[in-house]
C-alpha positions in Angstrom: 57.4 98.2 71.9 57.0 99.6 75.4 54.5 102.3 76.4 57.3 104.8 76.8 58.4 104.2 73.2 55.0 104.8 71.7 54.2 107.8 69.6 51.5 109.9 71.1 49.3 112.3 69.0 49.7 116.0 69.1 47.2 118.1 71.0 44.3 119.5 68.9 44.0 123.1 67.8 43.3 125.7 70.5 40.1 125.1 72.4 39.1 122.2 70.2 39.6 119.0 72.3 38.4 117.8 75.7 40.2 118.2 79.0 41.5 114.6 79.6 41.2 113.7 83.3 42.3 110.4 84.9 42.5 108.7 88.2 43.3 105.2 89.4 39.6 104.7 90.1 36.5 106.9 90.5 37.8 109.3 93.1 39.0 111.7 90.4 35.3 112.5 89.7 35.6 115.0 92.5 38.0 116.9 90.2 35.5 116.5 87.3 32.7 117.9 89.4 34.8 121.0 90.3 35.8 121.4 86.7 32.2 121.2 85.5 31.2 123.9 88.0 34.0 126.2 87.1 34.3 125.6 83.4 30.8 124.7 82.0 31.9 125.3 78.4 34.6 122.6 78.5 34.2 119.1 77.2 35.7 116.6 79.8 36.8 113.1 79.0 37.3 111.1 82.3 39.2 107.8 82.4 39.2 105.8 85.6 41.8 103.0 85.7 39.5 100.8 87.7 41.1 97.6 86.5 44.3 98.4 88.4 43.1 100.5 91.3 44.5 101.3 93.8 47.8 102.9 92.8 48.7 103.7 96.4 50.6 100.5 97.2 52.5 100.2 93.9 56.1 101.1 92.9 57.1 104.3 91.2 58.0 102.4 88.0 54.6 100.7 87.9 52.7 104.0 88.5 54.7 105.8 85.8 54.0 103.0 83.3 50.2 103.0 84.2 50.1 106.8 84.0 51.8 107.0 80.6 49.5 104.3 79.2 46.4 106.1 80.4 47.7 109.4 79.2 48.1 107.9 75.7 44.5 106.7 75.8 43.4 110.3 76.7 45.4 111.7 73.7 43.7 109.2 71.5 40.5 111.0 72.5 42.2 114.2 71.3 42.7 115.7 74.8 44.2 119.2 74.7 45.4 118.9 78.3 45.9 116.0 80.7 44.8 116.4 84.3 46.2 113.8 86.7 43.4 113.7 89.2 45.3 111.2 91.4 47.6 112.3 94.1 49.7 109.2 93.9 50.2 109.5 90.2 50.8 113.3 90.6 53.5 112.5 93.2 55.3 109.8 91.4 54.5 110.0 87.6 54.0 113.7 86.7 57.7 114.4 85.7 57.7 111.4 83.4 54.4 112.3 81.9 55.7 115.8 81.2 58.6 114.3 79.3 56.5 112.0 77.2 53.5 114.2 76.3 53.6 117.4 74.4 50.3 118.8 75.7 50.1 120.5 79.1 50.0 118.0 82.0 48.8 119.2 85.4 48.6 117.3 88.7 46.8 118.0 92.0 49.7 118.5 94.4 51.1 121.9 93.5 47.8 123.6 93.7 46.8 121.9 96.9 50.1 122.8 98.6 49.8 126.4 97.5 46.2 126.6 98.9 47.4 125.1 102.2 50.2 127.7 102.4 47.7 130.6 101.7 45.3 129.3 104.4 47.5 128.4 107.3 47.8 130.8 110.2 50.3 129.0 112.4 52.3 127.2 109.6 51.4 123.8 111.1 49.9 121.8 108.2 48.5 118.3 108.1 48.4 116.1 105.0 46.5 112.8 104.6 46.8 110.5 101.6 47.7 107.0 100.4 50.9 105.3 101.5 52.6 106.1 98.2 51.7 109.8 98.3 52.8 110.2 101.9 56.0 108.2 101.4 56.9 110.4 98.4 56.8 113.5 100.6 55.6 115.4 97.6 53.3 117.7 99.6 56.0 118.4 102.1 58.5 119.4 99.4 55.9 121.6 97.7 54.8 123.3 100.9 58.4 124.0 101.9 59.1 125.6 98.6 56.6 128.2 99.6 56.8 128.2 103.4 60.3 126.9 104.3 59.6 127.1 108.0 56.2 125.3 107.9 55.8 122.2 110.0 54.1 119.4 108.0 52.5 116.4 109.7 51.6 113.6 107.3 49.5 110.5 107.8 48.9 107.6 105.4 45.3 106.5 105.5 45.1 103.2 103.5 41.6 102.2 104.9 39.8 105.3 103.7 39.6 104.6 99.9 38.0 101.1 100.4 35.5 102.6 102.9 34.6 105.4 100.4 34.3 102.9 97.6 31.9 100.9 99.7 29.8 104.0 100.0 30.3 104.3 103.8 30.3 108.1 103.8 28.3 108.3 107.1 29.1 105.2 109.1 30.4 104.6 112.7 33.2 102.4 111.3 34.4 105.3 109.0 34.2 107.8 111.9 36.3 105.4 114.1 39.0 105.0 111.4 39.1 108.8 110.8 39.6 109.4 114.5 42.4 106.9 114.6 44.2 108.6 111.7 43.5 112.2 112.5 43.8 112.5 116.3 47.7 112.6 116.1 47.5 115.4 113.6 45.1 117.4 115.7 47.3 116.8 118.7 50.2 118.5 116.8 48.1 121.7 116.6 47.5 121.8 112.8 45.2 124.5 111.6 45.1 123.3 108.0 44.5 119.8 106.6 45.2 118.8 103.0 42.9 116.1 101.7 45.7 114.5 99.7 43.5 112.0 97.8 40.8 112.9 95.4 38.5 110.3 97.1 38.6 112.2 100.4 36.3 115.1 99.5 33.5 112.6 99.6 34.2 112.3 103.3 34.5 116.1 103.8 31.8 116.4 106.4 33.0 113.4 108.4 36.6 114.6 108.3 35.5 118.1 109.4 33.7 116.7 112.3 36.7 114.7 113.3 39.2 117.5 113.3 36.9 120.3 114.5 36.0 123.7 113.1 39.4 125.2 114.0 41.1 123.2 111.2 40.5 124.3 107.7 40.3 121.6 105.0 42.1 122.0 101.7 40.2 120.2 98.9 42.7 119.2 96.2 39.8 118.9 93.7 38.7 122.5 93.9 42.2 123.9 93.8 43.1 121.7 90.8 40.1 123.0 88.9 41.3 126.6 89.5 44.8 125.7 88.3 43.3 124.1 85.1 41.3 127.2 84.4 44.5 129.4 84.7 46.5 127.0 82.5 43.9 126.9 79.8 43.8 130.7 79.6 47.6 131.0 79.6 48.0 128.4 76.8 45.0 129.8 74.8 43.3 126.4 75.0 40.0 127.5 76.6 36.8 126.4 74.9 35.3 129.1 72.6 32.4 131.2 73.8 29.0 129.6 73.1 30.4 126.1 73.5 28.2 123.7 75.6 30.4 121.4 77.6 29.8 117.8 78.1 31.1 114.9 80.1 32.2 111.5 78.9 33.3 108.8 81.3 35.3 105.6 80.5 36.7 103.0 82.8 39.2 100.2 82.4 36.9 97.8 84.2 33.2 97.9 85.1 32.5 99.3 88.6 28.9 100.6 88.3 28.1 100.4 92.0 30.5 103.0 93.3 30.3 105.0 90.1 26.6 105.6 90.7 27.2 106.5 94.3 29.7 109.1 93.2 27.4 110.3 90.5 24.7 111.0 93.2 27.0 112.4 95.8 28.7 114.8 93.3 25.5 115.7 91.4 27.0 114.6 88.1 25.2 113.4 85.0 27.5 110.6 83.9 25.3 108.7 81.4 26.6 105.8 79.5 30.1 104.5 80.4 32.6 103.1 78.0 35.2 100.5 78.7 38.8 101.0 77.6 41.1 98.0 77.7 44.6 98.2 79.4 47.3 95.6 80.1 46.5 93.7 83.2 48.7 93.2 86.2 52.1 94.7 87.1 
């Protein structure tokens, strides 16, 4: 039986289960940090697919299969909502996940695009992300639904995630790579830059220095947290008053080094980490 044919459990009663969050690796913890700050009553279960990271160079079919499988693991934890804290999976797998799962499924792209449209003054918007996210043109389509005349300048930045996962947040090599990727966007006169990968907020300071103060950065993590808050209220799924939220983290393969770097950088108390098995390979 394929993943797509599996039966997935129903969402729990209103307010009763965790918000299930997943990413292809650890970068989605930036979304978790934003959720913890905005929604302290909510229980969050985070699942990082570290056994198969990165998603950015894989096919749509493979990303859909991975995302549906991870979503099923989250519903096994009784998630009341699934948050796809991965721009690549949001771009390529969100429609399929919404077909498969009966609980609300939110991605990071729509909220990030809306924030960029609200913030731009000259309608010249830059987007950086993985090769798969940029090739999908998902941000461009979402931005043009709101601002049809906006100019969108996109750049794939495949070296950034490895540098971030090596903990090279403040490093001359990272600064050089950022300059190489971002100079063409700055030359086009962008006034807004979408950080189209949930890893990228960990480089926010370096990115800001590279593009200059005149360019506003749109953090997909913060805007996703706001969208989750609104969706919980609309669906009557918010945690009840008096609830004390907690965070649980599981990975599909051990990666304690970068996990602890992210824990410190994001001021998260992760605690013990569980391992959840998934099918290996393509």
